C-alpha positions in Angstrom: 40.4 102.9 82.0 40.2 99.2 81.5 38.0 98.8 84.5 35.7 101.6 83.2 35.4 99.7 79.8 34.5 96.5 81.6 31.8 98.3 83.7 30.4 99.9 80.6 30.3 96.6 78.6 28.7 94.4 81.3 25.2 96.1 81.1 25.2 95.7 77.3 25.9 92.0 77.4 23.4 91.5 80.2 20.8 93.5 78.2 21.5 91.3 75.1 21.2 88.1 77.0 18.0 89.3 78.7 16.5 90.1 75.3 17.5 86.8 73.9 15.9 85.1 76.8 12.7 87.1 76.5 12.6 86.3 72.8 12.9 82.7 73.4 10.1 82.8 76.1 8.0 84.8 73.7 8.4 82.4 70.9 7.6 79.5 73.2 4.3 81.1 74.2 3.5 81.9 70.6 4.5 78.5 69.3 1.0 77.0 69.6 -0.6 79.9 67.8 2.1 79.9 65.1 1.6 76.2 64.6 -2.2 76.4 64.3 -1.9 79.5 61.9 0.6 77.6 59.9 -1.5 74.4 59.5 -5.1 76.1 59.1 -4.1 79.5 57.4 -0.7 79.9 55.9 -0.3 76.5 54.3 -3.9 76.5 52.8 -3.2 80.0 51.4 0.0 78.9 49.8 -1.7 75.8 48.3 -4.5 77.8 47.0 -2.1 80.2 45.2 -0.3 77.1 43.8 -3.5 75.5 42.6 -4.7 78.7 40.9 -1.8 78.3 38.4 -2.7 74.7 37.6 -5.4 72.6 36.0 -6.3 69.9 38.3 -8.0 66.4 37.9 -11.1 65.3 39.7 -9.1 64.3 42.9 -7.6 67.7 43.1 -4.3 66.8 42.1 -2.4 69.3 39.8 -1.8 68.0 36.3 -0.9 70.9 34.1 0.7 74.2 34.8 -1.1 77.0 33.0 0.2 80.1 34.6 -2.4 83.0 34.5 -4.9 81.2 32.2 -7.4 80.4 35.1 -7.4 84.1 35.9 -7.7 85.1 32.3 -10.6 82.7 31.8 -12.4 84.1 34.8 -12.1 87.7 33.5 -13.6 86.5 30.2 -16.4 84.6 31.8 -19.8 86.5 32.0 -20.9 84.2 34.8 -18.0 85.3 36.9 -18.9 88.9 36.3 -22.5 88.2 37.4 -21.1 86.7 40.5 -19.1 89.7 41.2 -22.1 92.0 40.6 -24.2 90.0 42.9 -21.5 89.9 45.6 -21.1 93.7 45.7 -24.8 94.3 45.5 -25.2 91.8 48.4 -22.5 93.8 50.5 -24.1 97.0 49.5 -27.5 95.8 50.8 -26.4 94.2 54.0 -23.5 96.2 55.5 -25.0 99.7 55.9 -28.5 98.4 56.7 -27.1 96.0 59.3 -25.0 98.6 61.1 -27.8 101.3 60.8 -30.4 99.1 62.3 -28.1 97.7 65.0 -27.0 101.4 65.9 -30.7 102.4 66.2 -31.6 99.4 68.5 -28.5 100.1 70.5 -29.4 103.7 71.0 -32.9 102.7 72.1 -31.6 100.0 74.4 -29.3 102.4 76.1 -32.1 104.5 77.3 -33.1 104.0 80.9 -36.6 102.6 80.2 -38.6 100.1 82.2 -38.1 96.6 81.0 -35.4 97.6 78.5 -33.4 94.5 79.7 -35.9 92.1 78.0 -35.6 93.9 74.7 -31.7 93.7 75.0 -32.0 90.0 75.2 -34.4 89.9 72.2 -32.3 92.2 70.1 -29.0 90.1 70.7 -30.8 86.7 70.6 -29.7 86.1 66.9 -26.1 85.5 68.1 -27.3 82.2 69.6 -28.8 80.8 66.4 -26.6 79.2 63.8 -26.6 80.1 60.2 -28.3 77.0 59.1 -31.1 77.3 61.7 -31.6 81.0 60.8 -31.8 80.1 57.1 -34.4 77.3 57.7 -36.6 79.9 59.8 -36.5 82.3 57.0 -37.1 79.6 54.3 -40.5 79.1 56.0 -41.2 82.8 56.1 -40.4 83.2 52.5 -42.5 80.1 51.4 -44.6 81.1 48.4 -47.8 79.5 49.6 -47.7 79.1 53.4 -45.0 81.8 54.2 -45.8 84.5 56.7 -45.0 87.4 54.3 -47.2 86.1 51.5 -50.0 85.6 54.0 -49.7 89.2 55.1 -49.8 90.2 51.5 -53.0 88.0 50.9 -54.6 89.6 53.8 -54.0 93.0 52.3 -55.2 91.9 48.9 -51.8 92.4 47.4 -50.2 90.2 44.9 -47.9 87.5 46.3 -44.2 87.6 45.8 -42.0 84.7 44.8 -39.2 85.7 47.2 -36.7 83.0 46.6 -37.7 82.0 43.1 -38.0 85.4 41.3 -34.4 86.6 40.3 -35.5 90.2 41.1 -36.4 89.3 44.7 -34.0 86.4 45.6 -30.9 88.5 46.3 -33.0 91.0 48.4 -34.5 88.1 50.3 -31.2 86.6 51.1 -29.9 90.1 52.2 -32.8 90.5 54.6 -31.9 87.1 56.1 -28.3 88.1 56.5 -29.1 91.5 58.0 -31.3 89.7 60.7 -28.4 87.1 61.3 -25.8 89.8 61.9 -28.0 92.1 63.9 -27.3 90.4 67.3 -23.5 90.7 67.2 -23.5 94.3 65.9 -26.1 95.4 68.4 -24.2 93.9 71.3 -20.9 95.4 70.4 -22.4 98.9 69.7 -24.4 98.7 73.0 -21.2 98.0 74.9 -19.5 101.0 73.2 -22.4 103.2 74.2 -22.3 102.2 77.7 -18.5 103.0 77.9 -19.0 106.6 76.9 -18.2 109.0 79.8 -21.6 110.2 81.2 -20.1 113.5 82.4 -19.9 114.6 78.7 -23.7 114.3 78.5 -24.1 116.1 81.9 -22.0 118.9 80.7 -23.8 119.2 77.4 -27.2 119.1 79.1 -26.1 122.0 81.3 -25.1 123.9 78.2 -28.6 123.3 76.8 -27.7 120.8 74.0 -30.5 118.8 72.8 -30.7 115.0 72.1 -29.7 115.2 68.5 -27.0 117.6 69.2 -25.6 115.4 71.9 -25.9 112.4 69.5 -23.9 114.1 66.7 -21.3 115.8 68.8 -20.8 113.4 71.7 -22.2 109.9 71.0 -21.1 109.2 67.3 -17.6 110.6 67.8 -17.1 108.7 71.1 -18.6 105.5 69.4 -16.4 105.9 66.2 -13.8 103.3 67.2 -16.6 100.8 67.8 -18.3 101.6 64.5 -15.1 101.3 62.7 -14.6 97.8 64.2 -18.2 96.7 63.3 -17.9 98.1 59.8 -14.7 96.2 59.1 -16.0 92.9 60.6 -19.4 93.2 58.9 -17.8 93.9 55.5 -15.5 90.9 55.7 -18.3 88.7 56.9 -20.6 89.8 54.1 -18.0 88.8 51.4 -17.7 85.5 53.1 -21.4 84.6 53.4 -22.3 81.1 52.5 -24.6 79.1 54.7 -27.9 81.0 54.2 -27.2 81.1 50.4 -26.8 77.4 50.2 -30.0 76.6 52.2 -32.3 79.4 50.8 -31.5 79.5 47.0 -28.4 77.3 46.2 -27.0 80.2 44.2 -30.1 80.5 42.0 -32.4 81.4 40.5 -30.4 82.1 37.2 -27.3 82.8 39.4 -28.9 85.8 41.0 -27.5 84.8 44.4 -24.4 83.1 43.2 -22.0 85.1 45.4 -18.2 84.6 45.1 -17.9 82.2 48.0 -20.8 80.1 46.7 -19.3 80.2 43.3 -16.0 79.0 44.6 -17.8 76.1 46.5 -19.7 75.0 43.2 -16.6 75.3 41.0 -14.5 73.2 43.4 -16.9 70.7 44.9 -19.6 70.3 42.2 -17.6 70.9 39.0 -14.3 69.8 40.3 -12.4 72.7 38.8 -10.1 73.3 41.6 -7.8 75.5 39.6 -10.4 78.1 38.7 -12.0 77.8 42.2 -8.6 78.6 43.7 -8.2 81.6 41.3 -11.6 82.9 42.4 -10.6 82.5 46.1 -7.4 84.5 45.5 -9.4 87.2 43.7 -11.9 87.4 46.6 -9.0 87.5 49.0 -7.4 90.5 47.1 -10.7 92.3 47.0 -11.2 92.0 50.8 -7.6 92.9 51.5 -7.8 96.0 49.3 -11.1 97.2 50.8 -9.7 96.6 54.4 -6.6 98.6 53.6 -8.7 101.4 52.2 -10.9 101.4 55.2 -7.9 101.6 57.5 -6.4 104.4 55.4 -9.4 106.6 54.9 -12.1 105.7 57.4 -9.8 105.5 60.4 -9.0 109.1 60.0 -12.5 109.9 61.4 -12.2 107.7 64.3 -11.8 109.6 67.6 -9.9 107.6 70.3 -10.3 108.9 73.8 
């Protein structure tokens, strides 16, 4: 009996020691990532939460603990509500349009057409252009006197538009720029998803007499749903974090029409030196993105069909 107990106990002790050894090795491999995340993600997040409960001086050092006053001030500030409104309108303009246009171009590029490789390169080329360079290009296109768009309107005897100066057009103009900037990444990911769909599904559907739109609705979109879910999540988060093109094109104006939350945080912190309220805005933005991402995973993922 004693011998049997020893035999039964040895594998357990060996398994425990193996697990501990694997854990140590795993932590060793994860150590560089954990260190980087701690320095550049976790620590800044904790400090931002800490600053949001304080009033700071011009150097950013906390001076007075005020609790929730920074948050209460923001929710009583009409400028903050205008910033929220502009942010959600911007997301509404850019996310569905960007994904829709990228999907259309990906479907077109997935067809076996002569010279389609050239157009694939053109459609994905915006990935190689920085946000600053893209914004400068569109700054010239939107120029009120020598810009391409107003020259086209002039040639058609139509009134010119003050694209970046008129509050009614500024947010739409920045949205168009953002859609163009995000197009390359979304297009490339969706094209990759289309090319990974099993072609035998299309062959079977064609034998059954299914038309193009029937195959698109019943095969392509369900098979592409994991890729669409990924693109939607990433594009949504990127839209909330847009900054570079706004800084170059409009500077948050005119009349705060393009003063999105990220740009408002920047101005509050590095122009007005109100680091406490800027940190509170950053936390509010984080909560918005976190809630929307959770809702997306909870509801949108139900319609995702994994093969």
